[in-house]
N, CA, C and O atoms as a GROMACS GRO file, in nm:
protein
  604
    1MET      N    1   1.524  -2.776   2.173
    1MET     CA    2   1.586  -2.750   2.322
    1MET      C    3   1.545  -2.824   2.439
    1MET      O    4   1.428  -2.859   2.457
    2GLN      N    5   1.641  -2.850   2.520
    2GLN     CA    6   1.595  -2.876   2.633
    2GLN      C    7   1.590  -2.798   2.729
    2GLN      O    8   1.685  -2.724   2.757
    3ILE      N    9   1.474  -2.803   2.798
    3ILE     CA   10   1.510  -2.719   2.929
    3ILE      C   11   1.557  -2.744   3.059
    3ILE      O   12   1.486  -2.818   3.127
    4ILE      N   13   1.676  -2.694   3.117
    4ILE     CA   14   1.748  -2.731   3.208
    4ILE      C   15   1.714  -2.677   3.318
    4ILE      O   16   1.734  -2.556   3.318
    5SER      N   17   1.665  -2.725   3.427
    5SER     CA   18   1.679  -2.648   3.543
    5SER      C   19   1.810  -2.654   3.630
    5SER      O   20   1.872  -2.756   3.660
    6ASN      N   21   1.838  -2.531   3.665
    6ASN     CA   22   1.963  -2.530   3.714
    6ASN      C   23   1.940  -2.437   3.840
    6ASN      O   24   1.851  -2.353   3.833
    7ILE      N   25   2.011  -2.448   3.945
    7ILE     CA   26   2.005  -2.330   4.069
    7ILE      C   27   2.122  -2.239   4.058
    7ILE      O   28   2.125  -2.130   4.116
    8ALA      N   29   2.228  -2.288   3.976
    8ALA     CA   30   2.341  -2.227   3.961
    8ALA      C   31   2.316  -2.072   3.861
    8ALA      O   32   2.240  -2.055   3.765
    9LEU      N   33   2.408  -1.978   3.925
    9LEU     CA   34   2.359  -1.824   3.870
    9LEU      C   35   2.443  -1.822   3.750
    9LEU      O   36   2.435  -1.713   3.692
   10ILE      N   37   2.521  -1.905   3.694
   10ILE     CA   38   2.606  -1.961   3.577
   10ILE      C   39   2.618  -2.037   3.533
   10ILE      O   40   2.688  -2.119   3.593
   11SER      N   41   2.573  -2.070   3.419
   11SER     CA   42   2.521  -2.217   3.349
   11SER      C   43   2.634  -2.192   3.223
   11SER      O   44   2.640  -2.089   3.157
   12ILE      N   45   2.711  -2.296   3.207
   12ILE     CA   46   2.797  -2.336   3.098
   12ILE      C   47   2.720  -2.379   2.983
   12ILE      O   48   2.706  -2.501   2.978
   13ASN      N   49   2.663  -2.309   2.883
   13ASN     CA   50   2.596  -2.431   2.795
   13ASN      C   51   2.654  -2.334   2.664
   13ASN      O   52   2.730  -2.238   2.676
   14GLU      N   53   2.590  -2.393   2.524
   14GLU     CA   54   2.618  -2.333   2.379
   14GLU      C   55   2.584  -2.160   2.385
   14GLU      O   56   2.638  -2.080   2.310
   15THR      N   57   2.483  -2.125   2.490
   15THR     CA   58   2.456  -1.970   2.473
   15THR      C   59   2.551  -1.898   2.516
   15THR      O   60   2.570  -1.792   2.455
   16LEU      N   61   2.650  -1.935   2.645
   16LEU     CA   62   2.766  -1.852   2.660
   16LEU      C   63   2.849  -1.864   2.551
   16LEU      O   64   2.896  -1.754   2.523
   17PHE      N   65   2.892  -1.962   2.470
   17PHE     CA   66   2.976  -1.956   2.353
   17PHE      C   67   2.940  -1.816   2.241
   17PHE      O   68   3.019  -1.730   2.203
   18VAL      N   69   2.796  -1.831   2.208
   18VAL     CA   70   2.754  -1.758   2.139
   18VAL      C   71   2.747  -1.623   2.159
   18VAL      O   72   2.729  -1.538   2.072
   19GLN      N   73   2.765  -1.599   2.314
   19GLN     CA   74   2.730  -1.452   2.376
   19GLN      C   75   2.910  -1.425   2.390
   19GLN      O   76   2.956  -1.314   2.367
   20LEU      N   77   2.971  -1.506   2.418
   20LEU     CA   78   3.102  -1.467   2.374
   20LEU      C   79   3.147  -1.440   2.259
   20LEU      O   80   3.219  -1.341   2.252
   21LEU      N   81   3.126  -1.499   2.164
   21LEU     CA   82   3.179  -1.462   2.039
   21LEU      C   83   3.071  -1.356   1.990
   21LEU      O   84   3.117  -1.276   1.909
   22SER      N   85   2.939  -1.340   2.020
   22SER     CA   86   2.914  -1.189   1.941
   22SER      C   87   2.980  -1.093   1.996
   22SER      O   88   3.000  -0.990   1.931
   23PHE      N   89   3.026  -1.106   2.121
   23PHE     CA   90   3.077  -0.961   2.205
   23PHE      C   91   3.206  -0.969   2.141
   23PHE      O   92   3.237  -0.857   2.102
   24LEU      N   93   3.289  -1.051   2.116
   24LEU     CA   94   3.413  -0.987   2.038
   24LEU      C   95   3.375  -0.963   1.933
   24LEU      O   96   3.455  -0.884   1.883
   25ILE      N   97   3.295  -0.986   1.863
   25ILE     CA   98   3.247  -0.946   1.747
   25ILE      C   99   3.226  -0.812   1.756
   25ILE      O  100   3.291  -0.745   1.676
   26PHE      N  101   3.156  -0.755   1.829
   26PHE     CA  102   3.103  -0.635   1.856
   26PHE      C  103   3.212  -0.546   1.890
   26PHE      O  104   3.222  -0.434   1.842
   27LEU      N  105   3.330  -0.617   2.010
   27LEU     CA  106   3.471  -0.532   2.033
   27LEU      C  107   3.494  -0.511   1.887
   27LEU      O  108   3.446  -0.399   1.866
   28PHE      N  109   3.543  -0.558   1.774
   28PHE     CA  110   3.586  -0.581   1.686
   28PHE      C  111   3.542  -0.475   1.585
   28PHE      O  112   3.610  -0.395   1.522
   29VAL      N  113   3.403  -0.498   1.587
   29VAL     CA  114   3.345  -0.414   1.475
   29VAL      C  115   3.354  -0.255   1.536
   29VAL      O  116   3.371  -0.159   1.461
   30ILE      N  117   3.339  -0.240   1.685
   30ILE     CA  118   3.343  -0.083   1.740
   30ILE      C  119   3.467  -0.012   1.738
   30ILE      O  120   3.480   0.110   1.724
   31ASN      N  121   3.586  -0.121   1.755
   31ASN     CA  122   3.696  -0.074   1.764
   31ASN      C  123   3.753  -0.010   1.579
   31ASN      O  124   3.825   0.088   1.557
   32ARG      N  125   3.703  -0.085   1.497
   32ARG     CA  126   3.705  -0.024   1.366
   32ARG      C  127   3.626   0.053   1.313
   32ARG      O  128   3.678   0.128   1.230
   33VAL      N  129   3.499   0.068   1.331
   33VAL     CA  130   3.411   0.172   1.337
   33VAL      C  131   3.415   0.284   1.435
   33VAL      O  132   3.370   0.387   1.384
   34MET      N  133   3.448   0.296   1.538
   34MET     CA  134   3.471   0.374   1.638
   34MET      C  135   3.578   0.440   1.690
   34MET      O  136   3.599   0.557   1.661
   35PHE      N  137   3.644   0.380   1.760
   35PHE     CA  138   3.753   0.395   1.845
   35PHE      C  139   3.889   0.401   1.750
   35PHE      O  140   3.981   0.466   1.800
   36ARG      N  141   3.914   0.346   1.626
   36ARG     CA  142   4.012   0.396   1.593
   36ARG      C  143   3.989   0.531   1.502
   36ARG      O  144   4.076   0.617   1.508
   37PRO      N  145   3.910   0.546   1.446
   37PRO     CA  146   3.896   0.721   1.393
   37PRO      C  147   3.879   0.785   1.474
   37PRO      O  148   3.906   0.904   1.458
   38LEU      N  149   3.822   0.736   1.610
   38LEU     CA  150   3.830   0.855   1.711
   38LEU      C  151   3.982   0.883   1.754
   38LEU      O  152   4.014   0.992   1.800
   39LYS      N  153   4.079   0.772   1.736
   39LYS     CA  154   4.180   0.801   1.793
   39LYS      C  155   4.288   0.861   1.691
   39LYS      O  156   4.401   0.880   1.734
   40ALA      N  157   4.264   0.884   1.590
   40ALA     CA  158   4.285   0.909   1.464
   40ALA      C  159   4.279   1.031   1.471
   40ALA      O  160   4.374   1.103   1.441
   41SER      N  161   4.130   1.088   1.524
   41SER     CA  162   4.144   1.274   1.503
   41SER      C  163   4.168   1.326   1.623
   41SER      O  164   4.167   1.447   1.648
   42MET      N  165   4.191   1.228   1.712
   42MET     CA  166   4.235   1.283   1.898
   42MET      C  167   4.394   1.319   1.843
   42MET      O  168   4.461   1.412   1.888
   43ASP      N  169   4.437   1.232   1.744
   43ASP     CA  170   4.606   1.234   1.754
   43ASP      C  171   4.595   1.363   1.650
   43ASP      O  172   4.642   1.470   1.688
   44GLU      N  173   4.556   1.358   1.566
   44GLU     CA  174   4.536   1.473   1.446
   44GLU      C  175   4.550   1.569   1.529
   44GLU      O  176   4.655   1.632   1.537
   45ARG      N  177   4.434   1.595   1.608
   45ARG     CA  178   4.404   1.722   1.713
   45ARG      C  179   4.528   1.742   1.773
   45ARG      O  180   4.571   1.858   1.773
   46ASP      N  181   4.603   1.645   1.830
   46ASP     CA  182   4.704   1.694   1.951
   46ASP      C  183   4.806   1.773   1.838
   46ASP      O  184   4.826   1.894   1.851
   47GLU      N  185   4.865   1.697   1.730
   47GLU     CA  186   4.957   1.740   1.643
   47GLU      C  187   4.936   1.897   1.604
   47GLU      O  188   5.017   1.990   1.602
   48TYR      N  189   4.793   1.892   1.571
   48TYR     CA  190   4.786   2.009   1.542
   48TYR      C  191   4.789   2.144   1.660
   48TYR      O  192   4.824   2.254   1.618
   49ILE      N  193   4.758   2.129   1.777
   49ILE     CA  194   4.757   2.176   1.902
   49ILE      C  195   4.928   2.187   1.882
   49ILE      O  196   4.977   2.292   1.842
   50VAL      N  197   5.009   2.075   1.912
   50VAL     CA  198   5.187   2.050   1.905
   50VAL      C  199   5.234   2.172   1.787
   50VAL      O  200   5.330   2.247   1.804
   51GLY      N  201   5.155   2.174   1.679
   51GLY     CA  202   5.199   2.235   1.535
   51GLY      C  203   5.180   2.381   1.586
   51GLY      O  204   5.276   2.457   1.572
   52LEU      N  205   5.058   2.432   1.648
   52LEU     CA  206   5.045   2.552   1.720
   52LEU      C  207   5.129   2.618   1.802
   52LEU      O  208   5.168   2.733   1.787
   53ASP      N  209   5.166   2.516   1.918
   53ASP     CA  210   5.251   2.585   2.014
   53ASP      C  211   5.359   2.613   1.945
   53ASP      O  212   5.414   2.720   1.973
   54HIS      N  213   5.418   2.528   1.838
   54HIS     CA  214   5.559   2.533   1.811
   54HIS      C  215   5.564   2.693   1.716
   54HIS      O  216   5.651   2.781   1.711
   55ASN      N  217   5.426   2.678   1.646
   55ASN     CA  218   5.442   2.865   1.599
   55ASN      C  219   5.437   2.961   1.670
   55ASN      O  220   5.516   3.054   1.657
   56ILE      N  221   5.347   2.958   1.757
   56ILE     CA  222   5.349   3.047   1.880
   56ILE      C  223   5.482   3.090   1.929
   56ILE      O  224   5.515   3.208   1.938
   57ARG      N  225   5.582   2.957   1.972
   57ARG     CA  226   5.716   2.978   2.011
   57ARG      C  227   5.810   3.051   1.909
   57ARG      O  228   5.897   3.129   1.946
   58ASP      N  229   5.786   3.021   1.778
   58ASP     CA  230   5.860   3.048   1.676
   58ASP      C  231   5.830   3.198   1.690
   58ASP      O  232   5.908   3.289   1.718
   59THR      N  233   5.692   3.202   1.662
   59THR     CA  234   5.652   3.374   1.654
   59THR      C  235   5.682   3.456   1.747
   59THR      O  236   5.688   3.577   1.726
   60GLN      N  237   5.709   3.394   1.876
   60GLN     CA  238   5.746   3.482   2.020
   60GLN      C  239   5.897   3.517   2.013
   60GLN      O  240   5.938   3.618   2.071
   61LYS      N  241   5.997   3.423   1.932
   61LYS     CA  242   6.122   3.454   1.920
   61LYS      C  243   6.116   3.514   1.783
   61LYS      O  244   6.224   3.526   1.725
   62GLU      N  245   6.042   3.541   1.741
   62GLU     CA  246   6.074   3.616   1.596
   62GLU      C  247   6.037   3.786   1.641
   62GLU      O  248   6.078   3.887   1.585
   63MET      N  249   5.949   3.775   1.757
   63MET     CA  250   5.892   3.908   1.791
   63MET      C  251   6.029   3.941   1.887
   63MET      O  252   6.097   4.043   1.874
   64GLU      N  253   6.044   3.880   1.942
   64GLU     CA  254   6.181   3.929   2.033
   64GLU      C  255   6.296   3.953   1.964
   64GLU      O  256   6.373   4.036   2.013
   65ALA      N  257   6.326   3.904   1.866
   65ALA     CA  258   6.399   3.936   1.761
   65ALA      C  259   6.427   4.090   1.723
   65ALA      O  260   6.518   4.170   1.743
   66ILE      N  261   6.272   4.091   1.641
   66ILE     CA  262   6.224   4.208   1.600
   66ILE      C  263   6.209   4.322   1.668
   66ILE      O  264   6.224   4.432   1.615
   67LEU      N  265   6.169   4.303   1.821
   67LEU     CA  266   6.218   4.408   1.927
   67LEU      C  267   6.288   4.442   1.953
   67LEU      O  268   6.289   4.555   2.000
   68SER      N  269   6.403   4.365   1.941
   68SER     CA  270   6.558   4.396   1.998
   68SER      C  271   6.609   4.447   1.872
   68SER      O  272   6.664   4.555   1.889
   69ASP      N  273   6.609   4.414   1.773
   69ASP     CA  274   6.641   4.494   1.667
   69ASP      C  275   6.598   4.626   1.641
   69ASP      O  276   6.664   4.716   1.590
   70LEU      N  277   6.454   4.630   1.691
   70LEU     CA  278   6.422   4.792   1.667
   70LEU      C  279   6.467   4.869   1.808
   70LEU      O  280   6.483   4.991   1.798
   71LYS      N  281   6.484   4.822   1.906
   71LYS     CA  282   6.593   4.879   2.025
   71LYS      C  283   6.680   4.932   1.950
   71LYS      O  284   6.666   5.052   1.925
   72GLN      N  285   6.780   4.868   1.900
   72GLN     CA  286   6.900   4.875   1.834
   72GLN      C  287   6.904   4.986   1.760
   72GLN      O  288   6.978   5.082   1.778
   73LYS      N  289   6.791   4.965   1.643
   73LYS     CA  290   6.770   5.084   1.562
   73LYS      C  291   6.774   5.194   1.644
   73LYS      O  292   6.866   5.275   1.648
   74GLU      N  293   6.644   5.198   1.730
   74GLU     CA  294   6.612   5.319   1.814
   74GLU      C  295   6.731   5.394   1.856
   74GLU      O  296   6.734   5.517   1.861
   75ARG      N  297   6.836   5.310   1.888
   75ARG     CA  298   6.963   5.350   2.031
   75ARG      C  299   7.049   5.427   1.910
   75ARG      O  300   7.115   5.527   1.938
   76ILE      N  301   7.044   5.375   1.773
   76ILE     CA  302   7.123   5.403   1.700
   76ILE      C  303   7.068   5.538   1.638
   76ILE      O  304   7.148   5.632   1.635
   77ALA      N  305   6.971   5.552   1.598
   77ALA     CA  306   6.916   5.670   1.537
   77ALA      C  307   6.893   5.794   1.651
   77ALA      O  308   6.890   5.914   1.627
   78ARG      N  309   6.878   5.725   1.786
   78ARG     CA  310   6.904   5.878   1.896
   78ARG      C  311   7.065   5.917   1.947
   78ARG      O  312   7.107   6.010   2.016
   79ASP      N  313   7.124   5.820   1.891
   79ASP     CA  314   7.250   5.860   1.895
   79ASP      C  315   7.304   5.951   1.766
   79ASP      O  316   7.394   6.036   1.762
   80ASP      N  317   7.234   5.913   1.686
   80ASP     CA  318   7.264   6.012   1.527
   80ASP      C  319   7.219   6.157   1.532
   80ASP      O  320   7.265   6.260   1.483
   81ALA      N  321   7.102   6.127   1.619
   81ALA     CA  322   7.005   6.242   1.625
   81ALA      C  323   7.071   6.331   1.715
   81ALA      O  324   7.073   6.451   1.686
   82ASN      N  325   7.136   6.283   1.840
   82ASN     CA  326   7.219   6.346   1.920
   82ASN      C  327   7.304   6.395   1.894
   82ASN      O  328   7.336   6.499   1.952
   83GLU      N  329   7.392   6.328   1.775
   83GLU     CA  330   7.525   6.412   1.739
   83GLU      C  331   7.469   6.540   1.631
   83GLU      O  332   7.496   6.660   1.629
   84MET      N  333   7.377   6.454   1.544
   84MET     CA  334   7.302   6.597   1.465
   84MET      C  335   7.301   6.730   1.552
   84MET      O  336   7.388   6.817   1.555
   85ARG      N  337   7.213   6.725   1.605
   85ARG     CA  338   7.177   6.818   1.717
   85ARG      C  339   7.327   6.895   1.740
   85ARG      O  340   7.358   6.996   1.678
   86GLN      N  341   7.408   6.836   1.832
   86GLN     CA  342   7.548   6.890   1.864
   86GLN      C  343   7.650   6.946   1.775
   86GLN      O  344   7.748   7.010   1.814
   87SER      N  345   7.614   6.909   1.611
   87SER     CA  346   7.676   6.938   1.558
   87SER      C  347   7.599   7.066   1.495
   87SER      O  348   7.674   7.155   1.456
   88LEU      N  349   7.478   7.084   1.481
   88LEU     CA  350   7.405   7.189   1.394
   88LEU      C  351   7.387   7.285   1.533
   88LEU      O  352   7.395   7.403   1.500
   89GLU      N  353   7.366   7.271   1.673
   89GLU     CA  354   7.430   7.344   1.774
   89GLU      C  355   7.569   7.422   1.755
   89GLU      O  356   7.594   7.542   1.743
   90ASN      N  357   7.624   7.345   1.757
   90ASN     CA  358   7.795   7.389   1.733
   90ASN      C  359   7.810   7.481   1.612
   90ASN      O  360   7.876   7.583   1.625
   91GLU      N  361   7.741   7.446   1.469
   91GLU     CA  362   7.728   7.535   1.382
   91GLU      C  363   7.666   7.659   1.407
   91GLU      O  364   7.726   7.766   1.396
   92GLY      N  365   7.554   7.650   1.437
   92GLY     CA  366   7.477   7.744   1.469
   92GLY      C  367   7.548   7.853   1.572
   92GLY      O  368   7.502   7.967   1.565
   93ASN      N  369   7.643   7.834   1.656
   93ASN     CA  370   7.690   7.904   1.769
   93ASN      C  371   7.829   7.982   1.692
   93ASN      O  372   7.857   8.101   1.703
   94ARG      N  373   7.919   7.862   1.597
   94ARG     CA  374   7.984   7.942   1.501
   94ARG      C  375   7.961   8.022   1.442
   94ARG      O  376   8.040   8.116   1.431
   95LYS      N  377   7.821   8.016   1.367
   95LYS     CA  378   7.761   8.119   1.245
   95LYS      C  379   7.714   8.277   1.349
   95LYS      O  380   7.732   8.393   1.311
   96ALA      N  381   7.647   8.228   1.498
   96ALA     CA  382   7.648   8.349   1.554
   96ALA      C  383   7.722   8.423   1.592
   96ALA      O  384   7.694   8.542   1.608
   97PHE      N  385   7.854   8.364   1.620
   97PHE     CA  386   7.989   8.440   1.661
   97PHE      C  387   8.011   8.521   1.584
   97PHE      O  388   8.039   8.637   1.614
   98GLU      N  389   8.001   8.472   1.450
   98GLU     CA  390   8.061   8.542   1.304
   98GLU      C  391   7.955   8.637   1.262
   98GLU      O  392   7.984   8.733   1.190
   99ILE      N  393   7.859   8.620   1.295
   99ILE     CA  394   7.746   8.751   1.293
   99ILE      C  395   7.784   8.835   1.369
   99ILE      O  396   7.806   8.951   1.333
  100HIS      N  397   7.797   8.796   1.481
  100HIS     CA  398   7.824   8.909   1.621
  100HIS      C  399   7.953   8.970   1.570
  100HIS      O  400   7.948   9.092   1.551
  101GLU      N  401   8.044   8.921   1.549
  101GLU     CA  402   8.178   8.974   1.509
  101GLU      C  403   8.147   9.070   1.390
  101GLU      O  404   8.168   9.190   1.409
  102ASN      N  405   8.090   9.021   1.246
  102ASN     CA  406   8.050   9.118   1.126
  102ASN      C  407   7.968   9.239   1.199
  102ASN      O  408   7.994   9.356   1.170
  103LEU      N  409   7.885   9.210   1.279
  103LEU     CA  410   7.803   9.347   1.298
  103LEU      C  411   7.879   9.433   1.404
  103LEU      O  412   7.852   9.553   1.401
  104GLN      N  413   7.952   9.400   1.477
  104GLN     CA  414   8.051   9.475   1.573
  104GLN      C  415   8.161   9.530   1.436
  104GLN      O  416   8.148   9.652   1.422
  105LYS      N  417   8.222   9.494   1.375
  105LYS     CA  418   8.298   9.549   1.265
  105LYS      C  419   8.230   9.664   1.215
  105LYS      O  420   8.260   9.784   1.220
  106SER      N  421   8.098   9.586   1.149
  106SER     CA  422   8.010   9.745   1.054
  106SER      C  423   7.956   9.866   1.157
  106SER      O  424   7.934   9.976   1.106
  107LEU      N  425   7.935   9.850   1.288
  107LEU     CA  426   7.891   9.883   1.386
  107LEU      C  427   8.015  10.006   1.438
  107LEU      O  428   8.003  10.125   1.467
  108PHE      N  429   8.114   9.933   1.434
  108PHE     CA  430   8.239  10.027   1.453
  108PHE      C  431   8.260  10.113   1.367
  108PHE      O  432   8.259  10.235   1.388
  109GLU      N  433   8.291  10.039   1.220
  109GLU     CA  434   8.292  10.151   1.098
  109GLU      C  435   8.192  10.265   1.080
  109GLU      O  436   8.221  10.378   1.042
  110LEU      N  437   8.041  10.208   1.118
  110LEU     CA  438   7.938  10.320   1.100
  110LEU      C  439   7.950  10.403   1.189
  110LEU      O  440   7.901  10.514   1.165
  111LYS      N  441   8.015  10.382   1.319
  111LYS     CA  442   8.062  10.442   1.420
  111LYS      C  443   8.177  10.530   1.370
  111LYS      O  444   8.202  10.615   1.454
  112LYS      N  445   8.224  10.536   1.305
  112LYS     CA  446   8.369  10.606   1.281
  112LYS      C  447   8.312  10.693   1.163
  112LYS      O  448   8.327  10.816   1.159
  113LYS      N  449   8.250  10.625   1.073
  113LYS     CA  450   8.196  10.734   0.982
  113LYS      C  451   8.045  10.820   1.044
  113LYS      O  452   8.009  10.921   0.984
  114THR      N  453   7.990  10.786   1.129
  114THR     CA  454   7.948  10.867   1.163
  114THR      C  455   7.996  10.979   1.253
  114THR      O  456   7.928  11.080   1.275
  115GLU      N  457   8.099  10.958   1.296
  115GLU     CA  458   8.169  11.065   1.416
  115GLU      C  459   8.199  11.154   1.304
  115GLU      O  460   8.143  11.264   1.296
  116ALA      N  461   8.308  11.102   1.188
  116ALA     CA  462   8.361  11.174   1.081
  116ALA      C  463   8.231  11.290   1.023
  116ALA      O  464   8.250  11.411   1.010
  117ASP      N  465   8.117  11.227   0.996
  117ASP     CA  466   8.022  11.313   0.962
  117ASP      C  467   7.994  11.401   1.026
  117ASP      O  468   7.993  11.513   0.975
  118VAL      N  469   7.963  11.384   1.157
  118VAL     CA  470   7.912  11.492   1.255
  118VAL      C  471   8.027  11.590   1.291
  118VAL      O  472   7.996  11.701   1.335
  119ALA      N  473   8.170  11.554   1.275
  119ALA     CA  474   8.271  11.619   1.300
  119ALA      C  475   8.267  11.730   1.183
  119ALA      O  476   8.288  11.851   1.198
  120LEU      N  477   8.236  11.660   1.062
  120LEU     CA  478   8.260  11.754   0.938
  120LEU      C  479   8.150  11.856   0.939
  120LEU      O  480   8.160  11.960   0.874
  121GLN      N  481   8.015  11.818   1.034
  121GLN     CA  482   7.886  11.935   0.999
  121GLN      C  483   7.944  11.998   1.109
  121GLN      O  484   7.948  12.118   1.083
  122ILE      N  485   8.005  11.970   1.250
  122ILE     CA  486   8.044  12.074   1.370
  122ILE      C  487   8.124  12.190   1.275
  122ILE      O  488   8.119  12.312   1.289
  123GLU      N  489   8.197  12.116   1.177
  123GLU     CA  490   8.317  12.192   1.127
  123GLU      C  491   8.248  12.312   1.062
  123GLU      O  492   8.277  12.430   1.085
  124GLU      N  493   8.152  12.268   0.977
  124GLU     CA  494   8.079  12.343   0.875
  124GLU      C  495   8.008  12.466   0.965
  124GLU      O  496   7.994  12.587   0.948
  125ALA      N  497   7.977  12.384   1.053
  125ALA     CA  498   7.865  12.483   1.166
  125ALA      C  499   7.937  12.603   1.210
  125ALA      O  500   7.895  12.717   1.195
  126ARG      N  501   8.062  12.568   1.273
  126ARG     CA  502   8.145  12.649   1.327
  126ARG      C  503   8.195  12.779   1.223
  126ARG      O  504   8.224  12.895   1.252
  127LYS      N  505   8.194  12.722   1.118
  127LYS     CA  506   8.268  12.829   0.984
  127LYS      C  507   8.120  12.941   0.979
  127LYS      O  508   8.116  13.064   0.975
  128HIS      N  509   8.009  12.838   0.982
  128HIS     CA  510   7.867  12.955   0.953
  128HIS      C  511   7.879  13.033   1.107
  128HIS      O  512   7.894  13.154   1.123
  129LEU      N  513   7.873  12.962   1.180
  129LEU     CA  514   7.845  13.034   1.331
  129LEU      C  515   7.900  13.142   1.330
  129LEU      O  516   7.841  13.249   1.347
  130GLN      N  517   8.036  13.127   1.310
  130GLN     CA  518   8.128  13.242   1.324
  130GLN      C  519   8.085  13.340   1.278
  130GLN      O  520   8.050  13.440   1.342
  131LYS      N  521   8.082  13.314   1.083
  131LYS     CA  522   8.025  13.430   1.021
  131LYS      C  523   7.879  13.522   1.069
  131LYS      O  524   7.862  13.644   1.072
  132GLU      N  525   7.814  13.443   1.093
  132GLU     CA  526   7.692  13.489   1.172
  132GLU      C  527   7.719  13.536   1.245
  132GLU      O  528   7.681  13.652   1.231
  133SER      N  529   7.788  13.519   1.364
  133SER     CA  530   7.812  13.580   1.523
  133SER      C  531   7.858  13.720   1.454
  133SER      O  532   7.782  13.816   1.464
  134GLU      N  533   8.009  13.734   1.369
  134GLU     CA  534   8.034  13.826   1.345
  134GLU      C  535   7.934  13.935   1.258
  134GLU      O  536   7.974  14.050   1.238
  135VAL      N  537   7.847  13.904   1.226
  135VAL     CA  538   7.728  13.983   1.119
  135VAL      C  539   7.650  14.041   1.248
  135VAL      O  540   7.616  14.158   1.266
  136LEU      N  541   7.629  13.924   1.340
  136LEU     CA  542   7.540  13.955   1.435
  136LEU      C  543   7.583  14.052   1.552
  136LEU      O  544   7.503  14.130   1.605
  137VAL      N  545   7.735  14.039   1.591
  137VAL     CA  546   7.757  14.142   1.663
  137VAL      C  547   7.773  14.264   1.619
  137VAL      O  548   7.738  14.359   1.688
  138VAL      N  549   7.829  14.282   1.494
  138VAL     CA  550   7.820  14.443   1.386
  138VAL      C  551   7.699  14.472   1.430
  138VAL      O  552   7.690  14.569   1.505
  139SER      N  553   7.576  14.399   1.396
  139SER     CA  554   7.451  14.454   1.374
  139SER      C  555   7.403  14.507   1.530
  139SER      O  556   7.337  14.611   1.537
  140ILE      N  557   7.441  14.424   1.665
  140ILE     CA  558   7.401  14.476   1.803
  140ILE      C  559   7.472  14.603   1.796
  140ILE      O  560   7.414  14.712   1.801
  141MET      N  561   7.605  14.587   1.785
  141MET     CA  562   7.700  14.676   1.798
  141MET      C  563   7.631  14.829   1.760
  141MET      O  564   7.610  14.926   1.832
  142GLU      N  565   7.602  14.803   1.607
  142GLU     CA  566   7.582  14.924   1.561
  142GLU      C  567   7.396  15.004   1.630
  142GLU      O  568   7.361  15.122   1.644
  143LYS      N  569   7.320  14.871   1.657
  143LYS     CA  570   7.246  14.942   1.738
  143LYS      C  571   7.243  14.990   1.888
  143LYS      O  572   7.155  15.062   1.934
  144VAL      N  573   7.350  14.941   1.957
  144VAL     CA  574   7.366  14.988   2.042
  144VAL      C  575   7.462  15.146   2.049
  144VAL      O  576   7.461  15.237   2.131
  145LEU      N  577   7.530  15.127   1.942
  145LEU     CA  578   7.614  15.285   1.912
  145LEU      C  579   7.547  15.364   1.843
  145LEU      O  580   7.588  15.476   1.811
  146ASN      N  581   7.414  15.306   1.807
  146ASN     CA  582   7.372  15.418   1.701
  146ASN      C  583   7.426  15.469   1.583
  146ASN      O  584   7.403  15.582   1.541
  147ARG      N  585   7.510  15.371   1.519
  147ARG     CA  586   7.579  15.461   1.409
  147ARG      C  587   7.634  15.317   1.347
  147ARG      O  588   7.639  15.208   1.404
  148ARG      N  589   7.668  15.347   1.234
  148ARG     CA  590   7.728  15.232   1.123
  148ARG      C  591   7.878  15.217   1.147
  148ARG      O  592   7.949  15.317   1.158
  149LEU      N  593   7.921  15.105   1.155
  149LEU     CA  594   8.053  15.047   1.188
  149LEU      C  595   8.139  15.009   1.058
  149LEU      O  596   8.090  14.927   0.980
  150THR      N  597   8.254  15.058   1.034
  150THR     CA  598   8.295  15.016   0.891
  150THR      C  599   8.436  14.922   0.964
  150THR      O  600   8.498  14.941   1.069
  151SER      N  601   8.452  14.815   0.854
  151SER     CA  602   8.587  14.760   0.942
  151SER      C  603   8.648  14.774   0.787
  151SER      O  604   8.766  14.746   0.764
   0.00000   0.00000   0.00000
């Protein structure tokens, strides 16, 4: 090789072509070894993130549907419970009224029976009282008069 002295900053000779060729080979190799796999893994990651985003949206839609369904079922259950409560309350009121009616009837019958028993006892007591009062009157009169009365 010959040493050429040149004052210019860039000289065009065979080394420029060798450097250009080695740079192009370097670009080709780095593209194959590094950039393509890196771009592929970045694309896979982007697809995975997009898939996760779709899954999140689908899950949120399912959750909203489930919540809506639960609210609907809760409303139906509350309505059924209110109807059952109302029917049980009505049935309880009806039974309470029937029990009250039956108690009033039985109390009225018991009152009649008790009044009849009391009237019978009073009548018997009057009979005994009249006999005892006659005996007592005779006894008092005999003591007051100091003699025996015969009837």
